[in-house]
C-alpha positions as CSV (number, residue, x, y, z in Angstrom):
1,X,14.5,-22.3,8.2
2,X,10.8,-21.3,8.2
3,X,8.5,-23.8,6.6
4,X,4.8,-24.0,6.2
5,X,2.7,-27.0,5.2
6,X,-0.4,-27.3,3.1
7,X,-3.3,-29.7,3.8
8,X,-1.4,-32.4,1.9
9,X,1.7,-32.2,4.2
10,X,3.9,-30.6,1.5
11,X,6.5,-28.3,3.0
12,X,7.7,-25.1,1.3
13,X,9.9,-22.1,2.4
14,X,8.3,-19.0,3.8
15,X,10.4,-16.5,2.0
16,X,11.0,-12.9,3.1
17,X,9.3,-9.6,2.5
18,X,10.4,-6.1,3.3
19,X,7.6,-3.8,4.3
20,X,7.2,-0.2,3.4
21,X,4.6,2.5,3.6
22,X,4.7,5.9,1.9
23,X,3.8,9.4,2.9
24,X,1.8,11.1,0.2
25,X,2.3,14.9,0.3
26,X,-0.6,16.4,-1.7
27,X,-1.3,20.1,-0.8
28,X,-2.9,20.5,-4.3
29,X,-6.0,18.6,-3.0
30,X,-7.2,21.7,-1.3
31,X,-7.3,23.5,-4.6
32,X,-9.3,20.6,-6.2
33,X,-11.9,20.2,-3.5
34,X,-12.5,22.3,-0.4
35,X,-13.2,19.1,1.5
36,X,-9.5,18.6,1.8
37,X,-8.7,22.0,3.3
38,X,-6.8,21.3,6.6
39,X,-6.9,17.5,6.2
40,X,-4.0,15.1,6.8
41,X,-1.0,16.2,8.7
42,X,-0.2,19.3,6.7
43,X,-1.5,17.5,3.6
44,X,0.5,14.4,4.3
45,X,-1.3,11.1,4.1
46,X,0.0,7.6,4.8
47,X,-0.3,4.8,2.3
48,X,-1.1,1.2,3.1
49,X,1.8,-0.9,4.1
50,X,3.1,-3.0,1.3
51,X,5.3,-6.1,1.4
52,X,7.9,-6.5,-1.4
53,X,9.4,-10.0,-1.8
54,X,13.1,-10.5,-1.4
55,X,14.2,-12.5,-4.4
56,X,16.4,-15.5,-3.8
57,X,15.9,-15.8,0.0
58,X,14.0,-18.4,2.0
59,X,14.4,-16.3,5.2
60,X,15.2,-12.8,6.0
61,X,18.4,-13.7,7.9
62,X,20.3,-15.6,5.2
63,X,22.0,-12.6,3.7
64,X,19.6,-11.9,0.9
65,X,19.5,-8.3,-0.4
66,X,16.8,-6.0,1.0
67,X,14.0,-5.4,-1.5
68,X,14.0,-1.8,-2.5
69,X,10.9,0.3,-2.1
70,X,8.8,1.0,-5.2
71,X,9.3,4.8,-4.8
72,X,11.9,7.0,-3.1
73,X,11.4,10.3,-1.1
74,X,10.7,13.1,-3.6
75,X,9.3,10.9,-6.4
76,X,6.2,12.2,-8.1
77,X,3.6,9.4,-8.6
78,X,0.0,9.1,-9.7
79,X,-2.5,9.3,-6.9
80,X,-6.2,8.7,-6.5
81,X,-8.9,10.2,-4.4
82,X,-12.6,9.5,-3.9
83,X,-14.7,11.2,-6.5
84,X,-17.1,12.4,-3.8
85,X,-14.9,12.6,-0.7
86,X,-17.7,13.9,1.6
87,X,-19.7,10.7,1.0
88,X,-16.9,8.4,2.0
89,X,-15.9,5.3,0.1
90,X,-17.2,1.7,-0.3
91,X,-15.8,-0.9,2.0
92,X,-14.1,-2.6,-1.0
93,X,-11.4,0.0,-1.0
94,X,-8.4,-0.4,1.3
95,X,-7.2,2.9,2.5
96,X,-4.1,3.9,4.5
97,X,-5.7,7.2,5.7
98,X,-9.1,8.6,6.6
99,X,-9.4,10.5,3.4
100,X,-8.5,7.4,1.3
101,X,-5.8,9.2,-0.7
102,X,-4.1,6.4,-2.6
103,X,-0.9,5.7,-4.5
104,X,-2.0,2.1,-5.3
105,X,-4.5,1.8,-8.1
106,X,-8.0,1.4,-6.6
107,X,-8.9,-1.0,-9.4
108,X,-6.6,-3.5,-7.7
109,X,-9.0,-3.3,-4.7
110,X,-12.0,-4.0,-6.9
111,X,-10.3,-6.8,-8.7
112,X,-9.3,-8.4,-5.3
113,X,-12.8,-8.1,-4.0
114,X,-14.2,-9.8,-7.1
115,X,-12.1,-12.9,-6.4
116,X,-13.5,-13.3,-2.8
């Protein structure tokens, strides 16, 4: 079993995460802003990789069920893009692609930066 300790010597299990990334297919971006014409791989953009915790498992090899992805192929989801794409984005935003097309709320990036 995997265990980690804190600075007081307390041991706790590591748990298990399944990791996913998503391909965002967004050809409509070219209609919204000419900046996006010909970007991505045929308007496909990778998301950041995200870990989803397996519930009830201390390790990945103890028979716990795989954590299902948040979305499946073909699902339509809300996306975000920079308001001024030709100007780039602030470093606070975590992007999975050069154009910073996101399926994870950018407010989460701002909130996380505010805690650092």
